[in-house]
N, C-alpha and C positions, 0 to 999 in steps of 0.2 A: 765574300759577303760577310759583313759583321753580324755576329749573333744578336738577335733581338730577344729581350726578356719575355717570359710568359705573360707577365703583367702588361707589358707594352703591347703584346699581341692581343690580349684580352680587351684592352682599351681600343685598339685598332678595329677589332670586330664590333664592339659597341658603336664606334664612330661610323663605321660603314652602314650599320643597320639603322641608326637613329637619325631620321630625317623628318620631313614634313608630316607624313602620316603618323609617325610615332609621337609627335607632339599633339596633333589635333585629336586623334581618336581616343586616347585616354581621357582627355578633357571633355569630349562629347559624351563618353561613357559615364563619367562622374555626374555631369549635368543632367543626363537623362535617367539614370538609375537611382541617384540620391542614396537613400539608406541601404539599397541593395548593392552598393558598389563593391563590397568584399566578394560577393558571389560573382558579379559581373567580371571582376578583375581576374578571377580564376580562369574563366573562359578566355579572356583576353591574353593572359600569359601563356596559355596552352598554344594558341595560334600565332601569337606575335613574338614569343620567346622560344618555347620548346621546339616548335616546328622549324623555324629558321635555323636554329643550332643543329637540328637533325639534318637539314639539308646541307649545311656547311660540312659536317663530319662525313656525310655520305659522299659528297663530291670530293673531299680530301682523299678518300680511299681510292679515287680514280685520278690521283695526282693533281686535283684541281682542274682536270680537263673536262669541261662541261659537254663537249662534243661526244667524247667516249661515254660519258655518263648517260646522256639522253639518247644516244644512238643504240642503246640497249633495247629501245622500243622498235628499232628498225632504222635503216639509214635515211630513208625519205621522211618518215614521220619524225625522226630525231631532228632533221634539218628544219622542218616546219615548226616544231615545238620551240626550237632555239630562236628562229626568226620571230615567232609570235611573242615569246617572252622578252626578247630584246626590244621589240617595238613597244611592248607594254611598259617596259622600264624607261626607254628613251623618250617616247612620246607622252607617257603618263607620269611616271615617278619623278624624273629629273625636273620637268617643268613645274610639278607640284611643289618641289622644294623652293624654287624661286618665287612662286606665288605666295607661299606662306611667309617667306622672308620679307617680301614687299608689304604684305598685310600688316605684319608686326611693326615694321619701321614707319609705315604710313600712319599708324596710330598716333605717332608723335610728330611726323613730318608730312602732313597731308598734302603739301604743295608739290611733293616729289611724284612725278608721273611713273606709272608702272613700266612704260616703255623705256624711259631713261634708266630706271633702276635695273631692269633686266639686261640692258646693254652694259652697264657698269659691272654687273655680276659676270657676264660673259667674258669680259676682258680679264677680270680677276681669276676666273676659273682657268682661262687659257694660260695665264702666267704661272699657275700652280701645277698644270698638268701637261705642258708641252714635252716634258721629260717623264715618260711613263714609269721609269724605274724608281722615281722619287716618291710615288704616291703613298705607298704603305708607310714610308718613313715620315712623311709629312703628317699623315693621319695619326699614327701612333705616338709620335713625339711632340707634336705641336698642336694641331687642331683638336685632337681627341682630349688631351688634358684641359685645354681652354674650355671646350664645350662642357666637359664633365664638371669642372669647377663652377661654371655659371649655372648649370641646371640644378646641381645639388644646393647651391646657394638659394635659388628660388624656392625649392621644396622646403629647405630648412627654415627659411625666414617665414614662409607661408604657414607652416605648422604651428608657429608660435601664436598665430592669430586664428587658430582652428575654431570652428563653430560646429554645433551638433547637426547631424544630417536631418534633413526634412524627410517625412515618410514618402516612400516610393509608390508609384501607381503600378509598377511592374511586380510580378511574382518572382520567386527565386529562379524558377526554370526559364522564364522569359528573360531575366537579367543575364543568366548564364549563356543563353543562346545569343543574346545581343552582344555580349562580350566576345564570344567566338566569332561572330560576324565582323565586328570592328577590327579584331585581330587579323582576319582575312585581308581586310582592305589595306593593311600596311604593305602587303605583297612582299614581305621580307623573306619568305621562302625562296623567292627568285634571287634575292640578294645572297642568301646562303649558298645556293647552287652556283651562281655565276661569279661571285666574288672570291670563291675558294682559291682560285689560281693566284690571287694577289697575296693570300696568306700562306699558300702551300710552300713556296720557296723558303720562307722564313722557318716554317715548321720542319721542312726537310733538312735545313741546315742545323737545326737544334737536335734532330734525330739521327744525325750522321756522326759516326765515331771519328774523332780527330785522328789524323795520321793515316788510318786505313781507308777512310772515305766511304765506309760501309754504312748503308742506310738500314735502319732497324724499323720495319713496319709497325711493330707493336709500340715502339717508342714514339713513332709518328702519330699513331692514334691517341696515345696517352697525352702527348703534348697538345694535340688538337682538342681533346676533351677538357684539359685544364684551361686552355685559353678560351674555349667556348663557354666553359662554366663561369669564368670571370666576366666575360662579356655579357652572358645571360643574366647573371646576378645584378650587374650594373643596370641593364635594361629594366629588369623587374622592379628594382628599387625606384627608378625614375617613374615608371608607369604607375606604380602604387601611389607614389607621392602626388603625381599629377591628378590621378583619379580621386584621391581623398580630398585634395584642395578644391577640385571642381565640384564634387558632391557637397562639400561643406558650404560653398557659396553659390550653389546652383540657382537659387532664386534671384541672385543679382546679375546673372549672366544669361538669363533666359532668351533675351532677344538679340544677343550679340552674334554676328556672323561667325560661322565655324572657324574660318581662317584667322580671326582676330581674338579667339578665346584666350590664348595665353597672355597677350598684351593687356586685354581687358581685365583678366583675373588678377594679374600682378599689380596693375594700377589700382584696381578696386580695393584689394586687400592690403597691399604694401605701400601704396602711394606712387607718385609720378617717378621718383628716382628708381624704384624697383621695376617700374614699367620699362624704363630705359635698359635696366639689367636684363629683363626678359627679352627685349628686342635684340640685344647683343647675343644672348644665348640662342635665340631662334636663327639669327643670321649665320652664326658659326656652325650650328647644327645642320642647317640646310645646305650651306656651302660645302661642308665636308661630305655629306651624302651625295650631293650633285656631282662633286669631283669624282667620286668612285663610279657612279653610274655612267657619267660622260666618258671617263677613261675606258671603261669596259666596252661601251657601245662603239667608240671610235676604233678601238682595237679590233672589234668584231667586223666592222665595215672594211677596215684595211686588210685584215688577214683572211677572213672567211668569205665575205661577199665579193670583194674585188681581188682576192688571191694575191695581195701584195702589189697590184698594179697602181694603187695610189698609196702614198706614204701615210703613216700614222698622223703626222702633223696636219695634212690636208683633210683627213677624215675627222680629226679633232675639230678643226675650224667649221666644217660642215655640220657636225653634231651640235656644237655650241649654238650655231645660227638657228638650227631647227628647234632646239630647246627654248631659245629666246622667243621665237615666234609662237610656240605652243603655250608658253607661260602667259602670254598676253590674252589667252582665252579665259583665264580665271579658274578658281578652284572647282566650282560646281561643274563647269564644262568638262574639265579633266576627269572628275569623278564619275560623271555620267558615262564616260567611256570605260574607265577602269573598273568600276564596281562589279558589274555583271561578269566581266571576264575573270576577275579574281575569284569570285564565288564558283565559277565553272571549273577553273583550272586547278585551284588549290588541292582538292581531294585527290586528283590524278597525280599531281606532283608529289604529294605526301606518299602516295602508293609506290611511286617509282623510287623514292628515297629508301623506303623500307625494303622494297624488293631488291634494290642494288646492294644494300648492306647485307641482306641475307645471301645474295649471290656471291659477294666477296668472302663472307665468313663460312657459309655452309654449302655453297655451290648451287643455290636456288636457280632453277632454269626458267621460271615462268614470269620473268620481268615484264615482257611485252604484254602477255595476257592480263596480268594484274593491272597494268597501266590502262589498257583500253577498256577493260570491264568497268573500272572505276570512272573513267572519263565518260563513257556512254551512260552509266548510271546517273552521274551528275547532270548530264544534259537532259535526260528524261525527267528527272526530279524537278529541275529548274523550269523546263517548259511546261510541265504539268502545273506547277505552282503559278507560273506566269499567265498561262492561258485559261486555267480553270480555277 
């Protein structure tokens, strides 16, 4: 295997994380919090950047093996957690990527039907993912840099036309909590845990001494932290840029549907040509994240659910078909399913990440207890808030 640079790995991590929700939620955050966007962004970065990178590093300590990682809660519970998370990503996150991509493009091409667009996306994704071993290389060397260039261009051009923030109706504490909540909805902690195996082999190769073939665990963690830091910084810059732009022009995008915010903002502030640029950025961003999720889900179906009885290629075709069908439900329909599940599951997954890191470093033995106490507490708090 050819060694991949730390920068390329960092870009690959950014590319894996940055999809539909990562575009929509910072824009929603800016539009709703206005002058409170700096405080709101602190909360958002905590749950949408720091927590996912924590998950990535924690899973890397288990060689990117999410089964071993989550089975620390128990074999049966580990299987159920994995199944639930996979469905959340496969049925929710991947279709959401296609929905946002369509919403952006339909801003300028209204005659294109969602069904036809998702079919085209399905074909493109298949052509890019039928060889699983090429996914990280495609993300890090090609789609990642293209996406990064387009997104930075939108932010940079937009800041030249910056306007003062309108006063917010939210308090600082409300804005902080709102940012934390929207960061939850990206569900990127799942990406950190489950995408780690795509990154691990590249990290392992970097941390292995040439000639002897000896793997150095400390070097592995060091390489992972460096790549994660690079990916996290890129994410944070894009989030802050999007949040500031949306807060600056919040009054102009009040009635715009959530899934068309980026296209509307770019067109309003920068003109029609910039709107086309925004569409290209959204399409590439969502395609890259959809590729990662679909590859992961297809591999899970083939290897874990069907124990190799069906080939990866067949599982991939089935997964793409399922994602295309779900994408035609629309953004709100998908979020009605994903939102409550993300709020319930996130605290427990954060707990298991922390507990597993403590287990690997200090021999902490109460991983299962920590996970279930947090999960039960989350359920009780959520039900109390929901019913009372």
